[in-house]
Phi, psi and omega in degrees: 000133182300134173277118181252129181256146184241133178238090188060241178260000182284118171274124177292128176217209188238093182204169183215075183222173182044044183059026178237144172234129180221137181204118173248006174060020178290354177274356176082007182212168171231028185267336181200164186037068354277163175263138181252137177227170187127229182267065184308322191285356180254011180224155184222163166251128184273178181299344182262012182056049177245150172276134183220141173290130183218076191243148172297154183304135177288147179285344179245201185294324180207170174211172180229155180209140176222161174221134181232156169229159179290142186194131182246003180268136178216316184270145173059048195232148176235128177248142178212137182196153171251138176215143181228146174232137177265029177212172171272109176321149185210181173289346180258337180233098189211168179240140171240123173257111180280103172287336181207142177203138180268348183244154186278333185269110174297344190262348183264171166319131173200168175244128180169200187224141177224161173253136177242134177253109180151171191274045183300319180252020182054026179242359181057042181247166168272120187235143173262131187233141158272134176242110182249095192064257179244004181271131178240138180229132185279137182255315181216137177256116182285186189286131175292144181082358186281352175232034178287335183228167176316138182230162164220111193224139165253134189239134173238138174228129178246133164242129178266188183285343181262001175093025184260121179261139172229129171250124180234162185207150162243107187293342181273351182086013174264208183231032167262101186268139168246155186287129174264315186192155174230161176191172172223139175200140174234028184293318178244145173232011176220166183202161176234347190211155162234147182187175181239133176240124184245126175250128202210145170272179180289335178277348182244022179290352174230027189258007188242131187224147181218152178194165169054062177280120168227131167226125179179199180298153181300132179278130187285138181272112176241014187254136181278145179291158177231174173271117177275321177196168177227124179245132174274103184277322180198191185292347178218016185233136173229155177241124169273115174251118185269164191281345182199171176294141185241163187290137185300312190302307184287325179287341180254014177279111189299329186282358174282347179229140183208141174243141183279198184059029180075019179278316173081202178289151179289163179260350174211148177211115192226127175291153182281140183290331181257339183224110185277003162279354187245138173231130176263120182256140168239130180243155188275346185238130170299146171290135186299143181294120167078007175272159174272115175255172179224126172264125174248128179244138177213164165075000183280131187250148164283175178294339180271004179088006179288132185261140185289146170287149179307125187232130173242128183243128177264144180212170182226134166255133184222129172270112184295140179262171178302129177073009169295319172248124182237158162296113190243350184195138185223113169254098185264329190237082185280350194246130358287135186284146173260326172202010184241162174301143189281072191213144164302151161201161169232139182254127171260152178222133176269105187278357185268173175265012174238154175287147187232127183259121186275357187306129182085347179300156167253140173235123190220158166245195186295337187237346183212169184206143178237148180261130182280139177297171162304128174194130175272113173281116186280162177309135183053027182258162173256152171208137184257144171245127182210178178290141179311323182295350184246013181299312178300327182289326186264356185286338177301342186264329180157211187289135186224149169234122175280130179255124188286328175240084192301138165290119175281116178279113176294134180290338185271341181145158179187167180247119186256130175229134176250124184236155174267185196298335183268352177094001172296121178297128183257322181203152179209142176225129175248094186264160177206172186298333182293344176293342169287097188295334182266104188294346182272002181291114185249009187133166180074359181242136180281163166262124179246151174282139178285299181242108177303344182268351181259094172275009192241359192282329183058235187295333176279000180237012183231141171201171181285148176304127167276353185293148188294335177272358174099355173184176181233060178307121171077014176210176189292141190297149175300332178258013180310124180195163173290123182209066189289150174276133178240001185269131177283152177289145186243133168296103187273319187206150172236124182238128172283116178268321178206176184293350180234015182219128175238130174253127186254123175261128178258162182291333188211175177288139186262157164299124194281335177293307176292326180287338181270000186268117183298333184287358184266008180227147173218149178229137174228156345315157195302124173230143180271121175269127187260324179196158181233147180231120183224148175069017184287311180230320181237117194275007168257006187241128171238139184254120186245138178240136189266153169281327181235154178301147170286153179267134190285351182247017187240131170262117188257157171237130181249135191233152173229155167208161182053031178269129180248152176267188187288346186257008174082010172278131187249129168287119180278358176092014180250318186251131181052041190243358179217156181212150170270146170206160186200151174297132199276160176270165178278145183272133183241168179294133172093350181290314176249140183234158164280131192237345179194145183211128179247105180251358177227070182288175185283161187295135185083351184271187186221140172304157167206151170235134174246141171245166184218134175274095184265014173267182171256023183249169178249142181240150161262121189289353174293353173274353181268150172226146181238155184193177172227185188224161175271193180296336175260017178067012170285141187294138170234149168058048181289116184242148167253112187287336185230064190293340175267005175088151178207125183278126186243112200260157178310139170068027177259146166257158176216138185249124177258115176207161179280346183209082185302323190290322177293318184282333181287333183283331183268334187233149177286097175269108182288334182232077190287338176289350179269011175265146187228123182275120184196149170296155177219152184303150182296137182241119185285153172292342184257313178196157178184181187227132173237130182237139176258143175225158169262184188289355180259013182058023168286136179280112174284321170203152186211142184223117165260102190263162179222149178296334187286341171295342178293150178307125191289338183273002177295140173293324176208143172253017174298128170077020179257121169282147167270124176260147167288139181271310183236132176292345188256337174296155178304141187289326184271005171285115186293332176289346170283356181242136176214159176294150170290143191289147173298330171302338184255008178082019180058030171180146180221066180282125179098355190214173175306137185294149171297333181261015180299134185262121178256112179301328191277352181297145174235156179292112183223125182230131175217156178243133178214129358274166174302319188235126173231153183227097182281068189252009181053030176269005176087358183239115182047047183276352177226165177242135177252127168258116182263141182225154177204108189261170185279346184197162173278181177100002184271154171248136189234147170235128179228132196225141182253131164241152171274183186298338177264015168084014181277142176276130183263310184196152166259119187285313180226153170218119183042065178250126170288134184237158177273186181291337170221161180162204186205152158246163176230154173227133173258018178085359186271147183261185180298332181271006180083016189247152177296134180282159176296165168292143175151193185269139173217148178252139181250116177259120184248131178234125173236146177217165177246177182287348175273003177085006173287120180237143186232144179229127181231142167239137181212133184263146178216163183242130171258113189258178171141190188276138167275136185287000000 
């Protein structure tokens, strides 16, 4: 829509009389009333009745084009015009608006004044210059950054009879002006021309627009100021943004402002040093948290003396609690883009009914952090965090905060944390690639939160966006649905920090109220708890402090009850509610051993290393280091896998991996709580070294593995772990390692190895039940062949024959088996049909790589009703 400006009763039209110039180009030409001259072949009147540069691309790096019209006003004059650029002005592409010139050719030496839009001072401001021949002098410098991006702006300039200049702008293209700059110069008092000079490159030859030109007497202001907005900056600070610059004396009068609810007048009212539309108020009494307050403003004047009507503005101060502002969407892998800009972004969502100012808040990942600028996130509103260079691209979707030093979102996973200005963690998400439930996702799709009211769901409450564009920036997620969390928090680990402090680690963030209640914890044998700290920086961590020191010879049990997560699920003290702990011993050679290693995972999988505590002592794994070596057996890549501590008990397993969730999905993890997420040294697919060290870097155990140790009959060893056979045999003995059994899924992280060697084992084969009836009634529907061999490493064939010796079915064929296990038969033959009632022989043959073969025969009966 074309912008029409009203100046008193003056209707803007097209004329140049009585010392005034006005032109809104609505007549469709610039040839008369008034007449514009210059490079007339390089300008047009477009379909919106705007003057537009429309020049051929320059043959050199850049070119210039100008239009000018006659004007004799300079003293006591106001200039007003609209201009727009579809690009960010620069030192190569800029605009000069000549307010005054004694020469008609604006490209030549002249005497006059001009406004520059572009990076003349690398500040992206609107600057006023004097031009004396070819010498240019800065008179007034505008606000930095106001023309740093494509703009549509209305500019007003006033020069009084004494040579005082004032430059105003409305960045929205309207006529609610704010002061840009002031200056004084009386060098020239006459002029002949006004005009536009465009400098442009080949890509900007049609990117300048002009409209609504007015040159005449200063327009009297009869409109009183009003309140455009009110920003709550803190618990006792407000910023009042007026509709126009306001008089200093009246705007800084404390008695012109008052807040109800007992707050009263401010103790300070200060005009903003760079924006005269803004007044900063500070009160001596804090605003009540969560209540609706009212600020009443009266007596404030603008520079023309117009007094504001008594104005009441409602506002609320609210201190955000944990998870009031949440991370709602994560675009970690935007390439290749589907329908969104090719840039990472993180979306924040305000779950509350209060506006929240993010000024001074921090956003961080596992390696870096940035401080957020002032930004008021409205109730139930969204805002995107992205690289500063993509702000313009994302602005079409809604609110955006550009980060000058952007957080890099790792495709495979990261920990993102949002904290308030005091450092309190408000929300945190530890995502990884397994959260893309569709394994075919290859980029361009964001991770979206399913239920913003569920802060406890993790993997179960996130998935890839289903939106056709690949994401839903600044709007409700495409997979939004009710998805409540119903799982109570679990006590995962208890670590002795000192003789009088114990740290408890939980499976999820806790409700601070329940976690801070000392009566919800107990220690036996009896210990007196004197204080608890919860929710200080990590909401899944609780610190307990004891009245008396722990005894070094005692194993304690710590128990919890009535501990709630953020979703209201309460641990009743029955399940995952107690742990043993003791003062840890020092780690010595032979205490801990490498028990299983996956060095060649399936595509998209992750390496892991399993260790085992074969001693009768308790250790704190913060004293453990893992490493690899170079060709000279010197240590490399030393890592502390559990820097915060972890109590490691006798006969316990622990699995180190970069992605526990991914490993648990691939293998049957019988003890998922024994997985620890940590970087591990790089493991080669062909051979490598893994070393266990104590805190003194003494080598506790060391394994130099080889791909050739895998079972040679495997079709592929991708995703097959190497398992230790005996705890007591030497680690480096190749005969003490074997590929994990196929019956165990080729890996047994967190529990006893499938190839574990039990010296007391004997060759034993049994059938249960002796009679089975596969009629699907839930009773004895299958027969199980149970085996216990003298050692691991056998390959098995199991075949069923009927009483006449006819082959019925192969139960297993060339299958690698563990030292113990079982096969089952459901009575179905090779043709997929149910076998007849009668006696059947199960023939089992096993062999090892040394050519040793064993044969077993067992009989069973298939019973049931005759048809």
